Each structure stands twice: as C-alpha cells, then as structure tokens.
N, C-alpha and C positions, 0 to 999 in steps of 0.2 A: 351633473348631467341635466340636460333640458327635459322638461316634461312634455315637450311637443305641442304645447298649447299656444294660442294666439292671444296676446294681451292687447286690448283696445282701451286706451286711456282717454277719459273725458278730461282733456287737458285744462280747460278753463275752470271746470269744477275743482280740480286738484290745486291749481295755483291760487284760486280765490280762497280756498280753505287754508292753504299755507299762509297766505297774507294775513288772514284774521287770527290764525293760531299763534303766530310768532310776532315778537315785538318789532316795531319800526326802528328801534335802536340798533338793529343789525344793518349797518350801512357800509357803503364803499368808501374809499378814502376821500372822494369828492362830496360825500354826504348823501348820496343817493341810497335810499332804502333798498335792501336786497333780501328782505325777509321772505318774500314769495319765491324768489329764485332759490334760496337755500332750502326752503321747505319742499319745493317741488323736486329739486335734485335729490334730496334725501328720500322722498317718496319713490322716485324712480329707482333709486339704489335698492330700496327695500323690496320693491316689486321684482327686480331682477334676482335678488338674493333669495327671497322667500318663495316666490312662485316659479322661478326658472322657466319663463316662456321661451319657446323657440323663436317666436316672432313677436314684434311689438310695434304698435302704431300709436302715436300721440295725435288725437283727433281734435281739430280746431273749428271754431265758429268762423265761417266766412261771412255769415250774416246772423247776428244774434236774435233778430226779429224778422224772419223772412216775410216778404210781401204776401205770399200765398196764404200764410196763416193770418196775417192782419186783415186781408181781404175777407177771409172767412169769419173772423171774430175780431173786430177793431179793438176790443179791450185787452187783447193778448199782449202781455208785458208792457202795457201802455204806461203804467206807473213808474217804469224804470227808464223812460226816455228822458235824456238830459237835453237833447237838442233835436228838433225835427228838421229833416233834410228833404226838401221838396222833390228833388230828382235823384234820390239815392237812399242809402240805408240810414235810418235814424241813429243818432249817437247814444250809446248806452251810458247810464250813470255809473261810472267806475271811479273808485278812489284815485285821487290825483297821484298818489305815490305808488299805486300799482301799475298804472299804464306804462311808465318807463321801464318796468321790469320785464314786460312780456318779450321785447326783442332780445333781451339777454337770455331768457329761457330758450327761445328758439335757436339762438346761436349756440347755446350749450348742447342742445339736442343734435344740431347739425355736426358739431365737432365730435360728439360721441358716436355718430353714425347711426342714430336712431331715427326711424322714419316718422314723418308727420304727414297728415292728410287733411284736406278740406274740400268743400264743394261749393262753387259759386251759387249764392242765393239760398244756402242751406245752413242749418246749425250743426254743431258737433254731434248732437244726438242722431241726426240724419246720416252723417258720415258713418257713425258706429252702426246704425241700423242697416245701412247699405253693405258695409263690409261683413256684417254678421249674415245677412241674406246671401251674400256671394260665397261664403265659406262652405266648402263641400268636403273637406278632408280632416281638419283639426278642431279639437275642442276650443271654445272661446271663453275668455274671462274678460268681462267688461268691468273696468275699474272706475268708480264714480262716487261722488257724494250726492248724487241727484236721484231721487226715487223714480223719476220719469222713465229711466232706463230699465226698471224692473220688467217692463213689458217685453224685453228681449230674451228673458229666461225661457229655455226650451230644452226638449230632449232630442228632437230630430230636426233636420237630417244630421246635423252635428250638434253635440251638447253645447249649450251656452248658459253660463252662470254669471251672476253679478257679484263683484266684491264691493260691498258698500262701505265707504270710509267716511260717512257723515260725522263720526266721532273720532276720526283719526285712524291711522294705520294700526296702531296697537289694539284698537277695539273694532277692527274690520269684521264685517259679517259676510259670510259666503252664502249666497242664496241660489240654490238650484230649485228645480220645479217643486219638489216635495216641501222644502223649507218655505218657499214663497206661498204655497197652498196652505200650509199650516198657519203661517203668520197672518194671512188676510182672509182665510176662509173661502178660497176660490178653488176650482177643480185643478188637480195636479196635472192632468193630461193636457191642459191648455193654460197652464198657470200664467205665463207671460201675457198672452193675449187677453186672458180674463182680467188680469190686473189693469190693463189699459181700459177695458170695458168699464170696470169698476171706477177707475179714476175719472172717466168722463162724467159719470153720474155724480160722484163726490165733489168734483171741482178742485181747484187749487188757487186760493187768493194770491199766492206769491207769483203766479203766472197770469193773473187776470182772468181766471176761469171760474165763472160763477157756480157751475154745477147746477143740480136740480134742488130747488128749495125743499127742505124737509127730508131729504134723502142723504143720510150720512154714510160713512164707510161700511159699517156692518150691514145696513139695509141694502146698500148697493151690491155688496158681495153676495148676499142671499138672492137678490133678484137675478143677478147674472148667472149664478149657479142654477137657479130654477129654470130660467128660460134658455140657457145655453150660450147666448151671445147678446151683445148690445143691440144689434139689428133686430133680433127676434123679440127682444123686450120692447123696443120702440114700436115695432109692428103690432104687438099684442095690445099696447096702450092705444094705438090709433084705432084698432078694431074693437075697442071696448071689451077686451077679453074678460070673462068672468073669473079667470084665474088670477086677476089682479084686483086687489081691494080698490074700491071706488076712489078713495083719497089718493092712492098711489097713481091710478090712471090719470086723475085730474092733474096731479103734480107733473107727471111726465108730459102730458099734452100741453100744459101751460108753458112748459120749457121747450116746446117743439123747435123754435127758431135756434136756440142754443144747441140742442141735440143734433140738429142738422149740420151745424158747423163743427161740433166737437171732434168727430173722427179726423178731419183734416188737420186740426190743431194739435190734438193729443198724440195720435199715432205717428211714430217716426217713419220717415221715408225709407223705402227699401231700394230705391232706384236713383239716388242722387248721383250727379256726375263727379264722383270722387276722383281726386288727383293726389297721388302719393309723391313725396319728394324723392323717393328712391326705394331700394329693396327694404323689405320689412324684417328680414332675418336679423336677430340680435348678433352683433359682431363679437368675435373673440378678442376683445380688447377695443378700446376707443380708436376710431379711425384717425384721430388727430389729437394725440395725448398732449403735445406741446401747446396746441391752441387752448385746450381745456385748462392747462396750468397757467397760461397767460390770462385767460378769463378769470381764473381764480384769484390771481394776483391783482388784476385791474379792479375787480369788483369785491374783493375781500370775501370770497366764498368759502375759505377755510376748509374745515373738515367735510363740508357737504360735497365739494368737488372731489376730494380724496376718496370719499365713500363711493361716489359714482364711478370713478376710475377703477377702484378695487372690485366693485361688483361686475364691471365689464371684463376686467382681467381674469376673473374666476371662470369665465366662459372658455378659457383656454384649457382648463383642466377637466 
C-alpha cells in the first residue's frame, strides 16, 4: 500500500552520484557507459519499494546556474563553468561520459510513466522548493544528495522531510525537523529555515559561497538561534548591538555585500514557473513496459530495468 506521500527527486544529484558510485565498465553494446542510468534506475526502484510514495516527481535543472543568482553573486558556481555563453546559460563542466546518459534516463522515466518537472531559468532545487510550497495535502519526502535542500524541512502546513543519500541509499538518513535541529543545533520549530540562515553565514566553497570569515557552522547556528533569523542578526550587527561581541559585529559588517546577496543565492525559490510532464501519481505498472524492455536491451540495463519494472508492478497489489 502507498504511504500517501509525495516523493520529490533531486534528479541530477541522484544520477551524478550513481555515475561516480558505479564503474564506467557498465556499458551498452556500442560502448556507451550506462553506469549513471543503471544506478539511477536502481535508486528509483528502491524509492518506490521502500518509501511507497503515492506521487513522485523527478525534478530537473533547466538552468544549473540561474542568471538571477549570478547577478547577485558572480562567484556562484563560477568554478564549474566549462564554457561561457554570452547570450544564454553557461555550460557546466560535466564528465563527457555522463552527458549522453541523461537522455536515456529521461526516456526511461517517460516509459515508466513517472513525472518530471523543470522551470525555465531555475535549478532543480527551485522546482522542489516550489512544489513543496504548493503542497497543501500530503507529506513530502525530498530525496537528494545535496545538503542545500535541508532548508525545506518543516512541520507545517504539510510535513516535509529530506532523505539524504550522500552516502548511498543503503546509508540514507531521514531528516525531519527534530533530527535536523539536533544535528546542527538550530531551533526545531523552524529547522529548515534556520538551516538556510546558518548556511548563508557558513558559506559553501563548492558553490562559490564565501560565507562570513571567522564564522563557522557551530557559531553560525548559535547566532541564528540567539537572534531568531538571518535578517535579525544582520540588523543587530548594523545597529552595533551590544548583544553581539565586537569581533562578530565587525566580521558581519565587513561581509555586508556578501550578506546582502546571500538570501537570493542560498534560499530556494517558492514561486518558480514549474512545468510537469504529466500526472505525478505513481502508476500501477509501467505505462509502456515494452519500451522499457527495448531500452534495457538497447542499452544493456540488465537487472536495473527489471527491478524498476518490478517496483512499479507491485503498485498493483
């Protein structure tokens, strides 16, 4: 039986991790590597089998480095740019053997009857953030290998948790508000929002976010807990509040330009123009089983395709 939940998949995060977790020796008859396809298919099968969501959406990056974030903070993901495009989106540095696998993954999802979603000019994180903001009836499970989406954890109006698969599905961590609060030392009643506030102060070199010099994760969490929000903390620093140590005030004020840009860059959008490929209900069996079997034969997907078909077939019972 379904749990009645909505599974929102951070698709790029999942297939990137599959690509690096499995050997490139997994190939199609023509020599094309299919390690990311097989790993992604296995992950979706496990999600369907273990979590039993009623609805599922694989969320995609229409733009991995949106212009509105670059305008706010030019260093955002700048180190990942493989090619600058003057009148369009910059090209992300992606392994040559991963790029050809993405269309296969999308074709597999389409044949399975599983919805995909994207929003022009926005990242998958924003698609997930918008779908989470829109959801008014069912609990949400965000499945990702990216800590950025911890900010979506909430209690109301509908519960939202994150299943973090940074170490693979076998070691997946389920983070609800209480667990996120305990892990990072932020208030449970606004755990997700507080995590985003803390992350802005801490920064993230992997995304080109410098953070505030001298303020690490633990100090950031304490400051956000003390002042209640990022905005209140920044206002206290500007007002030279005696509740802030002199050095901390100085560090925050020295980083004023970054802190002005950080909310636009770090917080996911809740109003992206999301377009879904079709209904998000998990089908009782693949909508085109023959096509999946043809894909499996063409691309040597082996047991991965079978496990996906079996997971979908179990929705009939």
